[in-house]
Each structure stands twice: as C-alpha cells, then as structure tokens.
C-alpha positions as semicolon CSV with decimal commas, in nm:
position;residue;x (nm);y (nm);z (nm)
1;M;-3,547;-2,116;1,850
2;R;-3,505;-1,759;1,786
3;K;-3,252;-1,730;1,513
4;K;-3,065;-1,426;1,353
5;L;-2,830;-1,375;1,139
6;L;-2,558;-1,098;1,137
7;S;-2,776;-0,732;1,053
8;T;-2,380;-0,589;0,978
9;L;-2,009;-0,751;1,055
10;L;-1,819;-0,415;0,983
11;I;-1,883;-0,105;1,081
12;V;-1,610;0,137;1,123
13;C;-1,611;0,403;1,278
14;L;-1,309;0,636;1,263
15;G;-1,305;1,033;1,128
16;I;-1,668;1,120;1,055
17;A;-1,714;1,421;0,917
18;S;-1,920;1,724;1,084
19;H;-2,103;1,801;0,764
20;A;-2,128;1,409;0,666
21;A;-2,397;1,339;0,367
22;T;-2,722;1,141;0,457
23;S;-2,847;0,852;0,344
24;F;-3,074;0,585;0,383
25;S;-2,970;0,199;0,309
26;T;-3,162;-0,132;0,356
27;I;-2,960;-0,393;0,499
28;V;-3,030;-0,776;0,517
29;Q;-2,865;-1,038;0,742
30;P;-2,711;-1,312;0,510
31;G;-2,719;-1,694;0,509
32;I;-3,070;-1,713;0,580
33;A;-3,228;-2,040;0,584
34;A;-3,588;-2,187;0,563
35;G;-3,799;-2,124;0,863
36;Q;-3,538;-1,920;1,021
37;K;-3,646;-1,551;1,170
38;F;-3,414;-1,278;1,034
39;F;-3,368;-0,895;1,064
40;V;-3,418;-0,615;0,771
41;T;-3,305;-0,306;0,870
42;F;-3,389;0,052;0,735
43;R;-3,054;0,279;0,836
44;L;-3,070;0,695;0,844
45;E;-2,721;0,801;0,849
46;N;-2,679;1,218;0,955
47;G;-3,054;1,288;0,909
48;E;-3,232;1,526;1,107
49;D;-3,641;1,560;1,209
50;V;-3,732;1,246;1,106
51;S;-4,100;1,132;1,048
52;N;-4,305;0,974;0,844
53;F;-4,137;0,655;0,761
54;K;-4,247;0,407;0,557
55;A;-4,133;0,023;0,539
56;P;-4,234;-0,236;0,197
57;Q;-4,420;-0,578;0,270
58;I;-4,212;-0,880;0,226
59;A;-4,384;-1,120;-0,047
60;G;-4,304;-1,512;0,082
61;C;-4,218;-1,360;0,462
62;K;-4,459;-1,309;0,759
63;L;-4,323;-1,029;0,967
64;V;-4,280;-1,121;1,311
65;Y;-4,229;-0,806;1,489
66;G;-4,099;-0,395;1,412
67;P;-4,016;-0,189;1,390
68;S;-3,772;-0,146;1,641
69;T;-3,575;0,188;1,643
70;S;-3,288;0,266;1,787
71;T;-3,069;0,609;1,766
72;S;-2,689;0,681;1,800
73;S;-2,472;0,972;1,799
74;T;-2,070;0,997;1,816
75;Y;-1,895;1,377;1,881
76;Q;-1,531;1,372;1,837
77;S;-1,283;1,702;1,848
78;I;-0,990;1,651;1,754
79;N;-0,655;1,897;1,709
80;G;-0,980;2,124;1,747
81;R;-1,188;2,026;1,488
82;Q;-1,517;1,904;1,575
83;T;-1,709;1,610;1,457
84;S;-1,998;1,445;1,442
85;S;-2,303;1,184;1,303
86;S;-2,596;0,983;1,422
87;R;-2,811;0,744;1,282
88;V;-3,152;0,599;1,328
89;E;-3,246;0,262;1,232
90;F;-3,562;0,085;1,217
91;T;-3,553;-0,272;1,215
92;F;-3,800;-0,540;1,108
93;T;-3,816;-0,949;1,229
94;Y;-3,957;-1,156;0,930
95;K;-3,965;-1,529;0,934
96;A;-3,854;-1,718;0,578
97;E;-4,168;-1,919;0,530
98;H;-3,958;-2,126;0,223
99;E;-3,681;-2,128;0,008
100;G;-3,588;-1,892;-0,298
101;T;-3,521;-1,563;-0,362
102;F;-3,707;-1,253;-0,197
103;T;-3,705;-0,874;-0,278
104;V;-3,693;-0,585;-0,019
105;G;-3,871;-0,283;-0,207
106;E;-3,851;0,073;-0,157
107;A;-3,902;0,216;0,151
108;S;-3,896;0,579;0,260
109;V;-3,869;0,907;0,524
110;M;-3,856;1,233;0,554
111;S;-3,542;1,397;0,720
112;N;-3,477;1,752;0,667
113;G;-3,784;1,860;0,522
114;K;-3,684;1,610;0,216
115;R;-3,795;1,265;0,171
116;Y;-3,499;0,950;0,125
117;T;-3,565;0,642;-0,014
118;T;-3,388;0,320;-0,058
119;R;-3,274;0,097;-0,315
120;P;-3,490;-0,285;-0,367
121;V;-3,246;-0,562;-0,191
122;K;-3,251;-0,891;-0,346
123;F;-3,143;-1,203;-0,051
124;S;-3,143;-1,540;-0,105
125;V;-3,321;-1,810;0,178
126;G;-3,181;-2,159;0,210
127;P;-3,330;-2,477;0,212
128;A;-3,437;-2,525;0,617
129;S;-3,160;-2,590;0,854
130;A;-3,097;-3,014;0,973
131;S;-2,974;-2,917;1,336
132;P;-3,237;-2,972;1,553
133;T;-3,461;-2,695;1,723
134;N;-3,478;-2,556;2,074
135;T;-3,846;-2,474;2,147
136;G;-3,734;-2,371;2,505
137;R;-3,445;-2,101;2,585
138;P;-3,104;-2,208;2,558
139;K;-2,889;-2,359;2,850
140;P;-2,653;-2,128;3,011
141;N;-2,424;-2,274;2,906
142;A;-2,504;-2,326;2,568
143;P;-2,198;-2,218;2,292
144;V;-2,319;-1,938;2,068
145;D;-2,474;-1,985;1,755
146;I;-2,458;-1,697;1,535
147;N;-2,841;-1,823;1,431
148;D;-3,009;-1,810;1,775
149;I;-2,996;-1,488;1,950
150;D;-3,111;-1,659;2,244
151;T;-2,786;-1,809;2,282
152;Q;-2,630;-1,439;2,244
153;T;-2,773;-1,290;2,573
154;A;-2,665;-1,010;2,755
155;G;-2,431;-1,034;3,045
156;R;-2,273;-1,336;2,942
157;P;-1,882;-1,376;2,836
158;V;-1,736;-1,282;2,515
159;N;-1,506;-1,632;2,470
160;A;-1,189;-1,636;2,284
161;D;-1,381;-1,888;2,015
162;D;-1,673;-1,652;1,962
163;V;-1,469;-1,349;1,837
164;F;-1,101;-1,363;1,697
165;V;-0,909;-1,208;1,391
166;R;-0,664;-1,445;1,201
167;I;-0,342;-1,347;1,066
168;I;-0,390;-1,650;0,764
169;L;-0,041;-1,770;0,571
170;S;-0,059;-1,904;0,264
171;K;0,260;-2,117;0,315
172;S;0,419;-2,270;0,621
173;S;0,836;-2,202;0,451
174;A;0,883;-2,018;0,144
175;Y;1,240;-1,893;0,003
176;E;1,374;-1,573;0,027
177;Q;1,215;-1,266;-0,215
178;E;0,961;-1,514;-0,266
179;A;0,614;-1,415;-0,301
180;I;0,317;-1,512;0,020
181;G;-0,005;-1,461;0,095
182;C;-0,114;-1,276;0,396
183;T;-0,488;-1,225;0,489
184;I;-0,576;-1,125;0,826
185;K;-0,955;-1,159;0,859
186;L;-1,181;-1,083;1,165
187;Y;-1,453;-1,398;1,274
188;T;-1,764;-1,344;1,467
189;K;-2,080;-1,499;1,618
190;Y;-2,220;-1,186;1,720
191;S;-2,335;-0,872;1,522
192;I;-2,006;-0,600;1,567
193;S;-2,167;-0,221;1,512
194;S;-1,823;-0,086;1,581
195;F;-1,478;-0,201;1,488
196;F;-1,106;0,020;1,547
197;P;-0,793;-0,111;1,504
198;T;-0,581;0,029;1,770
199;K;-0,271;-0,147;1,689
200;Q;-0,178;-0,294;1,342
201;P;-0,036;-0,607;1,271
202;S;0,395;-0,584;1,197
203;F;0,571;-0,714;0,914
204;D;0,920;-0,696;1,009
205;G;1,150;-0,840;0,734
206;F;0,928;-0,816;0,495
207;L;0,843;-0,568;0,223
208;I;0,437;-0,609;0,167
209;Q;0,231;-0,511;-0,162
210;E;-0,135;-0,483;0,005
211;E;-0,449;-0,476;-0,220
212;P;-0,703;-0,247;-0,212
213;M;-0,960;-0,341;-0,024
214;Q;-1,308;-0,210;-0,006
215;Q;-1,534;-0,194;0,297
216;A;-1,530;-0,540;0,427
217;T;-1,822;-0,759;0,373
218;G;-1,967;-1,052;0,553
219;Q;-1,938;-1,422;0,457
220;M;-2,037;-1,744;0,607
221;E;-1,720;-1,987;0,721
222;T;-1,696;-2,268;0,886
223;Y;-1,406;-2,292;1,086
224;N;-1,314;-2,544;1,390
225;G;-1,640;-2,731;1,360
226;Q;-1,853;-2,418;1,444
227;N;-1,996;-2,111;1,207
228;Y;-1,818;-1,733;1,177
229;M;-1,953;-1,440;1,001
230;T;-1,650;-1,340;0,854
231;A;-1,478;-1,027;0,708
232;V;-1,153;-0,966;0,530
233;L;-0,975;-0,664;0,708
234;K;-0,647;-0,689;0,476
235;R;-0,489;-0,851;0,202
236;C;-0,153;-0,816;0,079
237;V;0,121;-0,995;-0,038
238;I;0,486;-1,024;0,151
239;F;0,828;-1,081;0,045
240;P;1,059;-1,186;0,264
241;Q;1,417;-1,019;0,323
242;Q;1,622;-1,259;0,458
243;S;1,582;-1,629;0,584
244;G;1,535;-1,825;0,890
245;K;1,235;-1,812;1,119
246;L;1,045;-1,471;1,077
247;T;0,695;-1,372;1,253
248;I;0,412;-1,149;1,168
249;N;0,359;-1,012;1,529
250;S;-0,016;-0,983;1,637
251;G;-0,272;-0,643;1,588
252;N;-0,552;-0,537;1,824
253;Y;-0,856;-0,429;1,811
254;D;-1,170;-0,266;2,016
255;L;-1,525;-0,368;1,861
256;D;-1,837;-0,337;1,949
257;V;-2,046;-0,665;2,005
258;V;-2,452;-0,675;2,025
259;Q;-2,600;-0,896;2,238
260;Y;-2,934;-0,919;2,351
261;D;-3,155;-0,866;2,641
262;Q;-3,560;-1,089;2,679
263;V;-3,772;-0,893;2,779
264;N;-4,102;-1,001;2,847
265;M;-4,415;-0,773;2,713
266;G;-4,694;-1,023;2,830
267;F;-4,810;-1,195;2,581
268;F;-4,481;-1,173;2,361
269;T;-4,098;-1,182;2,446
270;V;-3,956;-0,872;2,290
271;Q;-3,534;-0,886;2,225
272;D;-3,347;-0,528;2,283
273;P;-3,010;-0,527;2,104
274;K;-2,728;-0,433;2,412
275;R;-2,370;-0,306;2,282
276;R;-2,117;-0,427;2,465
277;K;-1,697;-0,342;2,439
278;I;-1,427;-0,593;2,390
279;Q;-1,095;-0,599;2,259
280;V;-0,967;-0,897;2,107
281;S;-0,592;-0,982;1,925
282;S;-0,458;-1,146;1,601
283;N;-0,273;-1,438;1,632
284;S;0,105;-1,414;1,526
285;A;0,210;-1,578;1,300
286;S;0,583;-1,752;1,177
287;I;0,742;-1,871;0,880
288;N;1,071;-2,069;0,777
289;I;1,228;-1,892;0,517
290;I;1,476;-2,108;0,337
291;P;1,784;-1,923;0,186
292;L;1,859;-1,949;-0,157
293;P;2,055;-2,226;-0,270
294;E;2,411;-2,160;-0,340
295;P;2,612;-2,137;-0,532
296;K;2,450;-1,865;-0,682
297;P;2,507;-1,845;-1,032
298;A;2,704;-1,484;-1,203
299;G;2,459;-1,220;-1,287
300;F;2,200;-1,355;-1,038
301;N;2,036;-0,994;-0,872
302;G;1,807;-1,119;-0,703
303;A;1,467;-1,190;-0,877
304;V;1,294;-1,516;-0,773
305;G;0,934;-1,626;-0,930
306;D;0,878;-1,693;-1,273
307;F;0,956;-1,459;-1,576
308;T;1,005;-1,376;-1,907
309;A;1,258;-1,170;-2,088
310;T;1,311;-1,000;-2,389
311;S;1,477;-0,687;-2,567
312;R;1,387;-0,490;-2,873
313;I;1,550;-0,181;-3,063
314;V;1,280;0,087;-3,168
315;G;1,393;0,154;-3,593
316;N;1,489;-0,016;-3,819
317;S;1,746;0,240;-3,953
318;F;2,052;0,414;-3,749
319;R;2,242;0,773;-3,780
320;T;2,494;0,932;-3,619
321;N;2,390;1,154;-3,368
322;D;2,061;1,018;-3,412
323;P;1,917;0,877;-3,055
324;A;1,777;0,533;-3,048
325;T;1,637;0,330;-2,770
326;L;1,637;-0,021;-2,668
327;I;1,351;-0,209;-2,460
328;Y;1,413;-0,430;-2,208
329;T;1,093;-0,599;-2,130
330;I;1,023;-0,835;-1,819
331;K;0,701;-1,019;-1,731
332;G;0,597;-1,237;-1,519
333;R;0,508;-1,326;-1,163
334;G;0,706;-1,292;-0,835
335;N;0,903;-0,999;-0,716
336;I;0,910;-0,842;-1,035
337;K;0,861;-0,480;-0,836
338;Y;1,192;-0,516;-0,689
339;L;1,391;-0,570;-0,965
340;K;1,687;-0,451;-1,022
341;E;1,805;-0,317;-1,405
342;P;2,014;-0,574;-1,615
343;V;2,286;-0,442;-1,771
344;I;2,372;-0,380;-2,078
345;T;2,687;-0,266;-2,272
346;F;2,735;-0,009;-2,550
347;P;3,018;0,013;-2,812
348;S;3,278;0,276;-2,687
349;N;3,231;0,550;-2,942
350;F;2,811;0,532;-2,838
351;E;2,699;0,798;-2,591
352;Q;2,453;0,667;-2,316
353;Y;2,173;0,828;-2,128
354;T;2,046;0,661;-1,761
355;P;1,812;0,412;-1,814
356;K;1,471;0,466;-1,720
357;S;1,192;0,183;-1,571
358;D;0,831;0,162;-1,586
359;I;0,675;-0,105;-1,386
360;T;0,338;-0,199;-1,396
361;A;0,203;-0,502;-1,100
362;D;-0,125;-0,621;-0,960
363;I;-0,177;-0,844;-0,677
364;V;-0,335;-1,204;-0,873
365;G;-0,405;-1,458;-0,618
366;D;-0,123;-1,470;-0,371
367;N;0,100;-1,345;-0,592
368;V;0,218;-1,031;-0,766
369;E;0,181;-1,046;-1,206
370;G;0,322;-0,713;-1,421
371;E;0,518;-0,566;-1,614
372;M;0,880;-0,450;-1,587
373;N;1,016;-0,198;-1,930
374;I;1,347;-0,062;-1,894
375;E;1,434;0,196;-2,158
376;Y;1,756;0,280;-2,281
377;T;1,843;0,591;-2,483
378;F;2,223;0,594;-2,665
379;V;2,383;0,868;-2,957
380;P;2,583;0,661;-3,252
381;Q;2,879;0,871;-3,289
382;S;3,030;0,681;-3,571
383;V;2,993;0,537;-3,903
384;G;2,991;0,160;-3,940
385;K;2,831;-0,198;-3,825
386;F;2,772;-0,251;-3,446
387;T;2,720;-0,479;-3,249
388;I;2,520;-0,432;-2,875
389;S;2,544;-0,718;-2,626
390;G;2,297;-0,955;-2,487
391;D;2,232;-1,057;-2,176
392;K;2,231;-1,342;-1,962
393;F;1,855;-1,297;-1,719
394;I;1,842;-1,534;-1,448
395;Y;1,625;-1,574;-1,224
396;F;1,504;-1,832;-0,912
397;N;1,212;-2,079;-0,954
398;P;1,076;-2,180;-0,635
399;D;0,832;-2,410;-0,754
400;R;1,128;-2,580;-0,982
401;K;1,343;-2,518;-0,717
402;E;1,621;-2,413;-0,960
403;Y;1,838;-2,125;-1,106
404;I;1,679;-2,057;-1,450
405;T;1,894;-1,845;-1,720
406;I;1,714;-1,654;-2,025
407;D;1,951;-1,625;-2,305
408;V;1,879;-1,234;-2,466
409;P;2,017;-1,230;-2,787
410;P;2,294;-0,949;-2,890
411;H;2,149;-0,647;-3,183
412;S;2,345;-0,601;-3,518
413;I;2,297;-0,219;-3,626
414;S;2,430;-0,067;-3,919
415;V;2,495;0,313;-3,845
416;A;2,487;0,549;-4,127
417;K;2,600;0,901;-4,203
418;G;2,387;1,208;-4,000
419;L;2,296;1,524;-4,117
420;S;2,506;1,688;-3,832
421;E;2,843;1,489;-4,011
422;N;2,926;1,740;-4,250
423;S;2,955;2,020;-4,084
424;D;3,187;1,820;-3,862
425;R;3,364;1,716;-4,139
426;K;3,362;2,091;-4,283
427;K;3,500;2,209;-3,929
428;G;3,781;1,897;-3,945
429;I;3,927;2,056;-4,290
430;E;3,951;2,429;-4,194
431;T;4,121;2,290;-3,900
432;R;4,371;2,119;-4,103
433;N;4,351;2,410;-4,350
434;R;4,477;2,618;-4,001
435;D;4,759;2,394;-3,897
436;I;5,038;2,353;-4,126
437;L;5,106;2,694;-4,334
438;H;5,365;2,788;-4,578
439;I;5,741;2,863;-4,434
440;H;5,818;3,226;-4,469
441;S;6,209;3,348;-4,471
442;D;6,306;3,619;-4,316
443;A;6,611;3,799;-4,573
444;T;6,762;3,990;-4,305
445;G;6,862;3,673;-4,084
446;N;6,795;3,833;-3,711
447;H;6,624;3,662;-3,477
448;N;6,553;3,788;-3,171
449;H;6,469;3,503;-2,948
450;V;6,346;3,562;-2,569
451;L;6,328;3,218;-2,347
452;V;5,959;3,198;-2,260
453;V;6,017;3,051;-1,914
454;R;6,191;3,392;-1,901
455;T;5,814;3,636;-1,911
456;I;5,620;3,713;-1,631
457;W;5,322;3,549;-1,814
458;Y;5,470;3,193;-1,816
459;W;5,491;3,219;-1,418
460;V;5,134;3,394;-1,404
461;A;5,014;3,072;-1,643
462;Y;5,182;2,816;-1,421
463;L;5,062;2,925;-1,098
464;A;4,712;2,963;-1,222
465;L;4,724;2,607;-1,375
466;L;4,869;2,452;-1,062
467;S;4,604;2,621;-0,832
468;A;4,308;2,552;-1,039
469;L;4,468;2,168;-1,029
470;I;4,473;2,152;-0,643
471;A;4,174;2,277;-0,622
472;V;3,991;1,998;-0,837
473;T;4,185;1,771;-0,648
474;A;4,077;1,863;-0,330
475;I;3,688;1,893;-0,496
476;Y;3,730;1,544;-0,584
477;R;3,829;1,393;-0,260
478;R;3,525;1,567;-0,115
479;N;3,342;1,404;-0,363
480;I;3,444;1,064;-0,316
481;A;3,423;1,074;0,050
482;R;3,079;1,269;0,052
483;H;2,978;0,945;-0,184
484;S;3,136;0,646;-0,020
485;D;2,963;0,791;0,328
486;V;2,581;0,647;0,216
487;I;2,451;0,694;0,575
488;G;2,568;1,037;0,508
489;L;2,399;1,130;0,190
490;K;2,068;1,004;0,305
491;L;2,054;1,206;0,559
492;A;2,178;1,491;0,365
493;K;1,857;1,375;0,125
494;A;1,596;1,270;0,342
495;G;1,458;1,614;0,371
496;K;1,481;1,648;0,014
497;V;1,321;1,371;-0,084
498;A;1,011;1,322;0,177
499;R;0,927;1,671;0,054
500;K;0,917;1,524;-0,292
501;R;0,719;1,264;-0,199
502;L;0,499;1,475;0,000
503;K;0,421;1,705;-0,303
504;L;0,267;1,392;-0,487
505;A;0,049;1,340;-0,170
506;K;-0,107;1,734;-0,235
507;K;-0,152;1,629;-0,553
508;Y;-0,372;1,289;-0,432
509;L;-0,495;1,569;-0,176
510;D;-0,645;1,840;-0,399
511;A;-0,822;1,571;-0,541
512;R;-0,929;1,393;-0,321
513;D;-0,843;1,043;-0,335
514;A;-0,828;0,913;0,024
515;D;-0,638;0,602;-0,045
516;R;-0,333;0,693;-0,284
517;F;-0,301;1,013;-0,048
518;Y;-0,256;0,813;0,295
519;E;-0,069;0,532;0,094
520;E;0,147;0,809;-0,026
521;M;0,194;1,007;0,322
522;L;0,273;0,632;0,476
523;R;0,554;0,552;0,153
524;A;0,664;0,912;0,249
525;Q;0,692;0,896;0,612
526;W;0,788;0,541;0,616
527;G;1,133;0,630;0,352
528;Y;1,192;0,951;0,571
529;L;1,248;0,797;0,921
530;S;1,432;0,509;0,734
531;D;1,674;0,703;0,575
532;K;1,699;0,987;0,887
533;L;1,716;0,729;1,136
534;S;1,975;0,496;0,916
535;I;1,703;0,263;0,915
536;P;1,579;-0,030;0,679
537;V;1,247;0,051;0,645
538;S;1,139;-0,375;0,672
539;Q;1,324;-0,314;1,021
540;L;1,099;0,058;1,134
541;T;0,841;0,000;1,428
542;R;0,713;0,229;1,604
543;D;0,867;0,106;1,908
544;N;1,283;0,166;1,763
545;I;1,113;0,472;1,620
546;S;0,991;0,636;1,895
547;M;1,333;0,515;2,044
548;E;1,538;0,611;1,782
549;L;1,370;0,963;1,756
550;S;1,462;1,033;2,103
551;Q;1,820;0,964;2,063
552;Y;1,854;1,192;1,802
553;G;1,731;1,421;1,961
554;A;1,364;1,528;1,884
555;P;1,147;1,655;2,151
556;Q;0,894;1,428;2,316
557;D;0,594;1,635;2,110
558;L;0,738;1,596;1,790
559;I;0,805;1,237;1,838
560;E;0,425;1,166;1,959
561;S;0,305;1,372;1,692
562;I;0,474;1,120;1,416
563;I;0,336;0,806;1,547
564;T;0,001;1,002;1,622
565;I;0,067;1,015;1,228
566;L;0,170;0,715;1,153
567;D;-0,110;0,541;1,322
568;E;-0,385;0,772;1,180
569;C;-0,313;0,750;0,799
570;E;-0,236;0,311;0,851
571;M;-0,590;0,339;1,004
572;A;-0,781;0,575;0,763
573;R;-0,728;0,325;0,518
574;Y;-0,982;0,092;0,718
575;T;-1,260;0,411;0,722
576;P;-1,464;0,485;0,440
577;D;-1,503;0,821;0,598
578;S;-1,120;0,919;0,617
579;A;-1,156;1,185;0,333
580;Q;-1,254;1,473;0,530
581;L;-0,960;1,446;0,704
582;I;-0,640;1,461;0,513
583;G;-0,592;1,815;0,497
584;D;-0,507;1,825;0,891
585;V;-0,298;1,525;0,833
586;Y;-0,118;1,651;0,529
587;D;-0,045;2,030;0,698
588;R;0,083;1,818;1,035
589;A;0,292;1,552;0,826
590;V;0,500;1,844;0,626
591;D;0,545;2,086;0,980
592;A;0,666;1,750;1,150
593;I;0,945;1,702;0,903
594;N;1,020;2,088;0,900
595;R;1,067;2,055;1,318
596;M;1,328;1,730;1,205
597;E;1,504;1,971;0,945
598;N;1,584;2,213;1,206
599;L;1,700;1,990;1,479
600;K;2,062;1,900;1,557
601;R;2,122;1,548;1,597
602;T;2,239;1,430;1,943
603;K;2,635;1,273;1,932
604;R;2,606;0,933;2,027
C-alpha cells in the first residue's frame, strides 16, 4: 500500500509581493508510521536560474523514489500594481523502516548565483499501523485515506466528507454577554496546495475578540470515525448581545486539492500529482442565548463572568488645591473589555475630572481574562475630614447562575491647608478691607441725586444684558437639541472618528506591522460605517452595507470600493504576505471615507 500523509496542509496564496524574498525550506509530512512511505519536499520560493541541487540522506529511512521536480508561478495585477511569485519543489519518497526520531539534514541549491541551504528538520515515526495492508490497487469505491495516495486518484470526486470546514462552539447554550469559544477549523483527507477564503462567516448579534493566529499548521484528528489532517483557520471568543437563537452563518472557501495519476514506467509506477480546484462551505452554527435572570439588581451594568473589584487612593497626605487619584481595579474573566466605568461619588467641594480607563485583556482558553484600571482624579478645595463613597460592583456569574455583589469600601481622608491657600486668604482680607469704608459727612448738606433709570447708560446696559440672555438661551436650547439627537451626533462625528482611527492605522503602516494595521483598518471602517449608517456594528453585514450605502446616495463604484477594502482587510489576516499591499489599502480607504464625507445624503 502506498501511503502519504499531507506534505503541507495550508498555503495561503493572496497578496504575494512582486519582489518577494527568496527562501529555501524543508517540509516533512506529519503522522508517519513505521513501514509507511512518506514524502520529503525541499521548496525554493521566488528563485531563478536554479541549479546544483543537493539533498541529504536520511539515516534509518529507505529512499524509494526521487527527486520529482515541480515548478509553478503566479501573476497578479491589482489596481495597476503587478505582483508575481514562483516556486520550485524537489520531492523525495522514502519508506520509514522502524519507529523513532530521525533528522533531515541540510539541503542546498544555487539560485541567482547564490547558494541557499535549509535548516535540519527532525521528525518522528510512530509504531506500525494496525490496519491491514493492501497489496493491490484499491477498489474504485474505497474511501479516501490520508495515508494511502492510491485512494487519492485524479478524477475521482471530492466528497463533502473528504474536505470541509467546521465552526465549533464551546457551548450549546449561554447567557447574554457570556463568553463563548469559537474555532473555525479545516478538515481534509487530501493535501492542500492553495487556500483562499471568499466569504468569512458572519457573527451577527455578537461582539468578537479574535486571537492572533500564526500560519496554520497540520494536526491529525479523528472525526466521525475517520482520520483527517486539520488546521485552525480562526479562533476567537464571542459575546452574545441579545437573547434567543443566534446563528453564525457559513463561510465560503476556494482551495486546490492534490490528487494523483499513476504513471506506469515499466518496472515501477510513478505517482504524478494533479491539482484540482474545489469550493467548500462551512457549517452554520446556532446557539441558544438565555436572557439574564430578572429582576436585575440595582447598580448592575452588564458585567458577566467572574470578577474581583478593589479601590485605593494614591498617597496618604492631601492638601487643598493639590490633585489626588483614586484607582478602581476590576480583574477577572468575562466581558471585561465591555464594562462600564463605576460611578464614584466625591464630596461636593471636591473638583472632579473625567475618569481615565486602561484595559488589558487576552484570550485564555474559551474566555477573556484581564484587568481594568480606572483613574479618578480629584482636587480637594476645603480643609477638613471627608469621605469618598464606596461602590457596589455587581456582576452575574454564569457558572453559579446568580448575581454577586462586591462591596468596595469607602475612603476617609483628611485634607490639610495647601500652599496656595494663604494667597487666597490674603485676597479675601484685602477685599473685606475695601468693602466697608468710613462714613464721610457732607458739611454743606447739599445732595444732587439723579435716578439711575433716567440715565442712558442704564438702558444701554439693560438692553445689552437682555440680548446676551436671549443669545445664551438660544445656544443652550440648540445644544440640548443636538445632544438629544444621538444619530445626528454620530453622523457629524463619523468622519472625524474614522480619520482618528486611520491615523493609528497609519502608524502601523509606517512600522510595517501588517497584523495590527489590518486589525485597526477593519475597526476604523466598521465603526465609521456603523456611525454613518446608524446601524450597530453587531448588525452590520456586507449585504446591508451595500443596501444602506445605496439608499444613502453613494455611487456604485464607491460601494464596491468599500466592500472590496473590507474583504481585502479581512482576508489579509489569513496570509503572511499581506504586508506588501498595506499602503495601497490605506490610500483607498482614505479616499473612500473622503468621498463619503463629501456626499449629500439622499432624503428618505
């Protein structure tokens, strides 16, 4: 029986740069068993004038055939920018004679007048398979076996259970705002030569925190009694925002699988690899979301998970007119990134500033764990003893299915006289000295009095004050109306907020940090469209974006440009070569937002 595991599971083929660096690497198929044949591939990326290839011997493994040489190249032209890449592969077929750990030594090749070498690679060979061997060709209807390339013949249909993508949720039901682990995983019995997501699964009704992923690597897994090579495409934690049945819609993927033609060479048979393009869709995953128990306690602000809460005041001595800081800390697991700042009551004669929040959170297992620090800056204005109120931090624990209250104690402080109070007191004394003066008598007894209301200055001042009062009232009413119009405010600020976020993306662009760049570009664009179209981010999809932009009055080319930018940013997170196109994506995003800001909304 001819056996072959996958030589490589996932090669993302989007965004290869026109001047990509030359690299030379070794690929050994995983999951090898004693007595099996396996493949070792030496891959040269973006090399020219290839010659003088030298391969090492593998002690303990028998060379069956090789090398088999294959070449491939790609060419793309996107918005006038041309990109290309090339690949040369030297593949050897070996037989593992016994179990143990083996090493593929250093291979070398000449390219562009320079010698390239690979690093040694260690691999393991497990015990012999217990399944019976088959000395002849498999029956035409035999199921595909990842260990047997004779079952992976060219021309046979690729069934739904041969290659598929699963959306896997850590729970079948959960409470609102409860963390749910979500994994999107590829299962395949064939070797995969290229993989491209054409439509990502949509998470309508969820907030999502995505775990940074490196390029996917293969792992053997048994599913429904069959063996597959698997690769994690995406792992994230999602937080449902509403109760009821929520569904994560399926995604679509284009990929090339490798099948084999058996070529009779007389004394032996050669396996000739053939690529076959297929399309697969993931499953749709549904989950039952339970509403939080009623009645909700007073002071509950939506925290769901397992938390602790404490507060402390920085320093132990306080003076008037000197700023001080109270730090409120929340730690734990759950929706910590979406918590609201607690309301702390300070004495009325304390000056208060806007609180400043800092959150650090990371995915740990199927949850998010982190810490939230809120700094409250205040300035005492009077001498004496004062009490800063405590707080009741209330959260819902989904494991215990109950609300839990943490009593954060108040803080008592003594405020001493500050250095600047002497000058204030001196000014007060000077004012009192001028307030009541000695009575001077008029010896003549003649007094010429004119009523103030009969002077022209009185009426000028009166009319000026009245005009000012009317103007202030009008401005105040206008501000109330503007602030009550939440949608209007979001529309007015949408462009400003988007440009601020794009400024942060520009920093990542300059630093050539592609992962953070695309993450910030997606956050900026989704947030901008949410504000501009008055639709919550969790309810935005590409379909309703297109419809809403059309109703807004956007031309079709602008709509297509915005959707294309979103797709490119989303898909770029699956490719390690995406850093080469980030400048072009940024320029087009800035142009699209500027065009949106210059549009006049169509009346509906």
